[in-house]
C-alpha positions in Angstrom: 64.8 10.2 -26.4 65.9 7.8 -28.5 68.6 9.5 -30.8 70.0 11.6 -27.7 70.6 7.8 -26.0 72.8 6.9 -29.0 74.5 9.6 -29.4 75.3 10.0 -25.3 76.4 6.2 -25.5 79.4 7.1 -27.7 80.5 10.3 -25.6 81.9 11.7 -22.5 81.6 15.1 -21.6 85.0 17.1 -22.2 86.4 19.0 -19.3 84.9 22.4 -20.6 84.1 24.7 -17.4 81.0 24.1 -15.6 78.9 27.5 -15.5 79.6 29.5 -12.6 77.6 32.4 -10.9 80.5 34.6 -11.8 80.2 33.4 -15.5 76.4 34.3 -15.7 77.1 37.9 -13.9 79.8 38.6 -16.7 77.3 37.3 -19.5 74.9 40.3 -18.1 77.6 42.9 -18.2 78.1 42.2 -21.6 74.2 41.6 -22.8 72.4 43.4 -20.0 70.2 41.5 -17.2 67.1 40.9 -19.2 69.0 39.2 -22.0 70.6 36.2 -20.1 67.8 33.5 -19.4 68.4 30.9 -16.9 64.7 29.9 -16.2 61.8 28.4 -18.1 64.7 27.6 -21.0 62.9 24.2 -22.0 62.4 25.2 -25.7 65.9 26.0 -26.1 67.1 22.7 -24.5 64.9 20.6 -27.0 64.2 20.5 -30.7 60.8 20.8 -32.2 60.4 17.4 -33.2 61.5 16.4 -29.1 64.1 14.2 -30.4 66.9 15.9 -28.4 67.3 17.5 -25.3 70.4 19.3 -23.9 71.1 20.6 -20.3 72.3 23.8 -20.9 72.0 26.1 -18.0 72.2 29.7 -19.5 70.3 31.1 -22.9 72.3 34.5 -24.0 70.7 36.9 -26.0 73.5 39.1 -27.9 72.4 41.8 -30.4 75.2 43.0 -32.3 78.6 41.4 -33.4 80.3 43.0 -30.6 78.1 41.3 -27.7 79.0 38.0 -29.3 82.6 39.0 -29.7 82.8 39.7 -25.9 80.7 36.4 -24.9 83.4 34.6 -27.6 86.3 36.0 -25.9 85.5 35.5 -22.6 84.4 31.9 -23.3 87.4 31.0 -24.6 89.5 32.4 -21.6 87.3 30.3 -19.4 86.9 27.2 -21.9 83.5 27.6 -21.7 81.7 25.9 -24.6 78.9 27.3 -26.7 76.1 26.0 -29.0 75.0 29.0 -31.6 71.2 28.6 -32.0 69.1 30.4 -34.7 65.4 29.5 -35.2 65.7 25.8 -34.0 64.0 24.3 -37.0 66.6 21.5 -37.6 66.3 18.1 -38.1 69.4 16.6 -36.9 70.0 17.9 -33.4 72.6 20.7 -34.6 71.6 23.7 -32.5 70.8 21.7 -29.4 73.2 21.3 -26.2 74.9 17.3 -26.1 75.7 18.3 -22.4 75.5 21.6 -20.5 76.9 23.8 -23.0 75.8 27.4 -23.0 73.1 28.4 -25.6 73.9 31.5 -27.8 70.9 32.5 -29.2 70.5 34.9 -32.3 66.8 36.1 -32.1 68.0 39.3 -31.5 70.1 39.8 -34.0 68.3 41.9 -36.2 69.3 45.6 -36.3 70.9 45.7 -39.5 68.8 45.2 -42.9 69.4 46.5 -46.3 68.6 46.1 -50.3 69.7 47.4 -53.4 67.2 47.0 -56.1 69.5 48.0 -58.6 72.1 45.1 -57.5 69.5 42.9 -55.8 72.0 42.4 -53.2 70.3 41.8 -49.6 72.4 42.5 -46.3 71.0 41.9 -43.1 71.7 40.5 -39.6 71.3 36.7 -39.0 68.5 36.6 -36.9 65.7 37.7 -39.8 63.5 35.4 -40.5 63.1 33.7 -44.0 59.8 34.9 -45.0 60.1 38.2 -43.4 63.1 39.1 -45.5 60.9 37.9 -48.1 57.9 40.3 -47.4 60.5 43.1 -47.3 62.0 42.1 -50.6 58.8 41.8 -52.2 57.9 45.4 -52.3 60.4 46.0 -54.5 59.8 43.0 -56.7 62.5 40.6 -55.6 62.5 37.4 -53.1 64.9 35.2 -51.8 66.4 32.2 -53.8 65.8 29.6 -51.3 62.0 28.6 -50.4 61.7 26.2 -47.3 59.1 24.5 -45.1 60.4 26.3 -42.1 60.3 29.8 -44.0 58.1 31.3 -41.2 60.6 30.3 -38.3 63.9 29.8 -39.7 66.5 32.3 -39.6 68.9 33.5 -42.2 71.8 33.0 -40.2 70.8 29.4 -40.0 69.9 28.9 -43.7 73.5 30.1 -44.5 75.0 27.8 -41.6 73.2 24.6 -42.8 73.3 25.4 -46.6 69.7 25.0 -46.7 68.4 23.9 -50.4 64.6 23.8 -50.9 62.4 23.4 -53.2 63.5 25.9 -55.9 66.7 25.1 -55.9 66.7 23.4 -59.2 66.4 27.1 -60.7 68.4 29.4 -58.4 70.8 27.0 -56.9 71.7 26.5 -53.0 73.4 29.2 -50.9 76.4 28.7 -52.3 75.7 29.9 -55.6 73.8 32.8 -54.0 75.7 34.3 -50.7 78.6 37.0 -51.7 79.8 37.5 -48.1 79.1 37.2 -44.2 80.6 38.3 -41.2 81.5 35.9 -38.4 82.8 35.7 -35.2 85.5 32.7 -34.3 86.7 31.5 -31.4 90.2 32.9 -30.9 91.2 34.5 -27.8 90.3 37.9 -29.1 86.7 36.7 -30.4 88.0 37.8 -33.7 85.1 39.5 -36.2 85.8 38.2 -39.7 84.5 40.4 -42.6 84.4 38.0 -45.5 83.4 38.4 -48.6 81.7 41.7 -49.9 78.5 43.5 -51.5 80.2 43.1 -55.0 79.0 40.4 -57.8 82.9 39.9 -58.1 86.0 40.2 -56.2 88.6 38.4 -56.3 91.5 39.9 -53.9 91.4 37.0 -51.5 90.7 33.2 -50.8 86.7 33.1 -50.8 86.3 32.0 -46.8 82.6 33.1 -47.1 82.4 29.3 -48.4 83.8 27.6 -45.7 81.2 29.0 -43.1 78.3 28.0 -45.5 77.2 24.7 -44.3 79.6 24.4 -41.1 76.9 23.9 -38.9 78.6 26.8 -36.5 81.8 24.8 -35.8 84.2 27.8 -37.3 82.2 30.7 -36.5 78.9 32.6 -35.5 77.2 34.0 -38.2 76.0 37.4 -37.4 75.6 39.2 -40.9 75.0 37.9 -44.4 75.1 39.1 -48.1 73.2 37.8 -50.5 71.9 37.8 -53.9 67.7 38.1 -54.3 66.0 37.2 -57.4 63.5 39.1 -59.2 59.9 37.7 -58.3 58.6 35.5 -61.4 55.5 37.5 -62.9 53.6 34.0 -64.1 53.4 30.4 -63.1 52.1 27.4 -64.2 52.2 24.1 -61.9 51.1 20.7 -62.5 50.6 17.7 -60.5 51.0 14.7 -62.3 50.2 10.8 -61.7 52.7 8.6 -62.7 52.8 4.4 -63.2 56.6 3.8 -62.8 59.9 5.9 -61.5 61.1 5.2 -64.6 58.7 7.3 -66.3 59.6 9.9 -63.5 63.2 10.2 -64.8 62.3 10.5 -68.3 59.6 13.3 -67.5 62.3 15.1 -65.5 64.8 14.8 -68.4 62.2 16.1 -70.8 60.8 18.9 -68.4 64.8 20.1 -68.2 65.0 19.8 -72.0 62.0 21.6 -72.8 60.9 23.9 -69.8 64.8 24.8 -69.7 65.6 28.3 -67.4 61.4 28.2 -66.2 61.6 25.0 -64.8 61.9 26.1 -61.1 60.5 22.9 -59.1 60.8 19.2 -59.9 59.1 17.7 -56.9 58.6 14.0 -56.2 55.8 11.9 -54.2 55.5 7.9 -53.7 52.3 6.3 -53.0 52.9 5.9 -49.5 53.0 9.3 -48.7 50.1 10.4 -50.7 48.5 7.9 -48.8 49.7 9.1 -45.6 49.1 13.3 -46.7 45.4 12.3 -47.5 45.0 10.5 -44.3 46.6 12.8 -41.6 46.9 16.2 -43.3 43.4 16.3 -45.0 44.8 17.5 -48.1 42.7 16.4 -51.3 44.4 14.2 -53.6 42.8 15.3 -57.0 42.8 11.6 -58.8 40.2 8.5 -58.5 42.8 6.7 -57.0 46.0 7.3 -55.5 49.3 6.8 -57.9 52.3 4.9 -57.7 54.0 8.1 -58.0 53.3 11.9 -58.3 55.4 14.6 -59.5 54.8 18.5 -58.9 56.4 20.3 -61.8 56.5 24.2 -61.6 57.5 26.5 -64.5 58.0 30.4 -63.6 58.9 33.3 -65.4 58.2 36.9 -66.8 55.3 36.2 -68.5 52.2 34.0 -67.3 51.4 33.1 -71.0 54.8 31.9 -71.9 55.0 29.7 -68.7 51.3 28.5 -69.4 52.3 27.4 -73.0 55.3 25.9 -72.2 53.6 23.5 -69.7 51.1 22.6 -72.1 53.3 21.9 -75.0 55.3 20.2 -72.1 52.6 18.1 -70.9 51.2 17.3 -74.4 54.6 15.8 -75.3 54.4 13.3 -71.6 51.0 12.4 -72.8 51.9 11.6 -76.3 54.7 9.4 -74.9 52.8 7.4 -72.5 54.3 9.0 -69.6 51.7 10.4 -67.9 48.5 8.2 -66.2 46.7 11.3 -65.2 47.1 14.9 -64.2 46.0 18.5 -63.8 47.6 21.6 -64.4 47.1 25.4 -62.5 47.8 28.7 -63.8 48.5 31.5 -61.6 49.8 32.3 -57.8 46.7 31.5 -56.2 45.3 28.7 -58.3 49.0 26.6 -57.5 48.2 26.5 -53.8 46.1 23.3 -53.7 48.8 21.4 -55.5 51.7 22.8 -53.1 49.4 22.2 -50.2 49.9 18.5 -51.3 53.6 18.8 -51.3 53.8 20.8 -48.0 51.9 18.5 -46.2 54.5 15.6 -47.0 56.5 16.5 -43.7 53.5 17.4 -41.2 51.8 14.3 -42.1 54.0 11.5 -41.3 54.6 13.0 -37.8 51.0 12.7 -37.5 51.0 9.1 -37.5 53.9 7.9 -35.5 57.3 8.4 -34.5 59.4 9.4 -37.9 63.0 8.2 -38.6 63.7 10.6 -40.9 66.7 10.7 -43.6 68.0 13.7 -45.5 70.3 12.3 -48.5 71.5 12.9 -51.9 71.5 10.4 -54.6 72.3 10.2 -58.5 69.0 10.1 -60.1 69.1 6.3 -61.4 69.4 5.3 -57.7 66.9 7.8 -56.0 64.1 5.5 -55.3 66.1 2.0 -54.9 66.6 2.6 -51.5 63.0 2.5 -50.4 62.5 -0.8 -51.6 65.5 -2.2 -50.2 64.6 -1.3 -46.9 61.3 -2.2 -47.2 62.3 -5.9 -48.0 65.2 -5.6 -45.2 62.6 -4.9 -42.9 59.7 -7.2 -44.3 60.2 -10.1 -42.0 60.1 -8.4 -38.7 57.9 -5.5 -39.7 55.0 -6.6 -37.1 57.3 -6.9 -34.4 59.5 -3.7 -34.6 55.8 -1.7 -34.9 56.8 -0.5 -38.4 53.6 1.5 -39.6 54.8 3.0 -42.8 57.8 3.3 -45.2 57.4 6.3 -47.6 59.6 8.9 -49.3 59.5 12.3 -51.3 61.7 15.2 -52.0 63.5 17.3 -54.8 63.8 14.8 -57.6 65.0 17.7 -59.7 68.2 17.9 -57.7 68.8 14.2 -56.5 67.7 15.1 -52.9 65.3 12.3 -51.8 63.6 12.7 -48.1 63.2 8.9 -46.7 60.6 8.3 -43.9 60.5 5.2 -41.6 57.2 5.5 -39.4 56.8 3.2 -36.3 54.4 3.1 -33.3 57.0 4.3 -31.0 60.9 4.7 -31.0 62.9 1.7 -30.5 66.7 0.8 -30.7 66.1 -2.1 -32.7 65.1 -0.3 -35.4 67.7 2.5 -35.1 70.4 -0.3 -34.7 69.3 -2.1 -37.9 68.4 0.5 -40.1 70.8 3.5 -39.4 74.0 2.0 -40.7 72.4 -0.1 -43.4 71.0 3.3 -45.1 74.0 5.7 -44.5 76.3 2.8 -45.9 74.0 2.1 -48.9 74.0 5.4 -49.7 77.5 5.9 -49.6 78.4 2.7 -51.6 75.7 4.0 -54.1 77.8 7.4 -54.5 75.2 9.4 -52.6 75.9 11.7 -49.8 74.2 11.4 -46.2 73.5 14.9 -46.0 71.7 17.0 -48.6 70.6 20.0 -46.5 69.5 19.1 -43.2 73.4 19.1 -41.8 74.9 16.6 -40.0 74.4 17.9 -36.4 74.4 15.0 -33.2 72.5 12.3 -35.7 74.7 11.8 -38.4 78.5 12.8 -36.5 79.1 9.1 -36.2 78.9 8.2 -40.0 79.9 11.5 -41.8 83.1 9.9 -42.3 82.0 7.0 -44.2 83.6 6.9 -47.7 85.7 10.3 -46.9 89.2 10.4 -47.9 91.3 10.6 -44.5 93.2 13.3 -45.9 89.9 15.6 -46.5 88.7 14.6 -43.1 92.4 15.2 -41.8 92.1 18.9 -43.3 88.7 19.7 -42.3 89.8 19.1 -38.7 92.6 21.4 -39.2 90.7 24.0 -40.5 88.2 23.7 -37.3 91.3 23.9 -35.0 92.4 27.2 -37.2 89.1 28.9 -36.4 88.4 27.1 -32.8 91.3 26.2 -31.3 90.0 24.9 -28.0 87.2 23.6 -29.7 84.4 25.5 -28.0 82.0 26.0 -30.6 79.5 23.3 -31.0 81.4 20.5 -29.4 80.5 16.8 -30.2 79.4 17.4 -33.3 80.3 17.3 -37.0 84.4 17.3 -37.1 84.8 17.1 -33.5 
């Protein structure tokens, strides 16, 4: 695999112990014979996009904090490297071994679930699937504050470990805004279980260590249980799909949406002309305009009253038309009616993978620079486009919070594209006050670029914190602050 080769070319295996039969036997004594898997583990050694491939000889399936603690304690003693793995839905190789690290799967961590409708606080083990949690909460009129395309297979533990964002962040915020506490096992000599935070909205009795683990990608500890705020399900929803002529108009509409839809604005999504063409061609999702526009916006307004949401959206769109900001548009009211619009947006990540090999980039940028990179890369590669086998360059994402998903599609993976585009993009983003990782994480993909633009003192402190929680560096090595 392309990225695998590039990652390995800069890495040597660290002097971790190679797994022995005695080690496997000991793991079986902890979790049981049936929950130590040595055969048919290819799906755990490889990510779903088939970009990264590890060589782990063993997958462990604990089902309690205590079992994880015993495993980590033994690995500390024997100097065995561990890769925690949730739903394996990531895009940066964060949960895939680089070499032969053992895999600790959280699939069986799903014993404890509780929800208090009065406080809106949910407590659950890390192995619960996001959509599954939503189904449980909806019985009480609540839902999770994050909504992801991978909700049918991603685990809540992985969501927390990567600080997942999604399409409703503009209204509900990210994981940091909604987490209250978590339990995690750190890689010290005891395999200590840290119980951080609480099920209280307000608790200032200690440092908020919980937030160190949010977005830590399994480098500080293995998250086993989380405590989070759920949010009331909206009773009404109004969704619009707008055809736009210029990106400047998109920015103006965003400003108006924030000022006029206010607290009811729950999504503000962006798609460019090329991704709309790709969706139409490869996902068989109809684009309801006479011709594909230069840009499209998906705007959602939600709240406790559908009539109010509908009226707000109507007034907002009327103002946009009066200002000649919108070229065309459709509006739907109600959850079922909005599915056609959301099928277009959700078809974006699926369609790019059907056209060819995809180089995916997940970045945050100031709104003024949000779409500039797309044209920069087109100009950079224009001369060698055919030689490099480039099929399409396209972008979509969460314009409401400045998170763009830039995609370059080629006939096949080549190191030529990788070596030209990768450093150019990441340096460009940092030079324009952006972040090279918005919601997908660092993993293997970005490990060599994560310190660009970072203060050396900040990086040194991050490494010191890593060493405090994981003295031997056995947790998810070769990535992130390693």
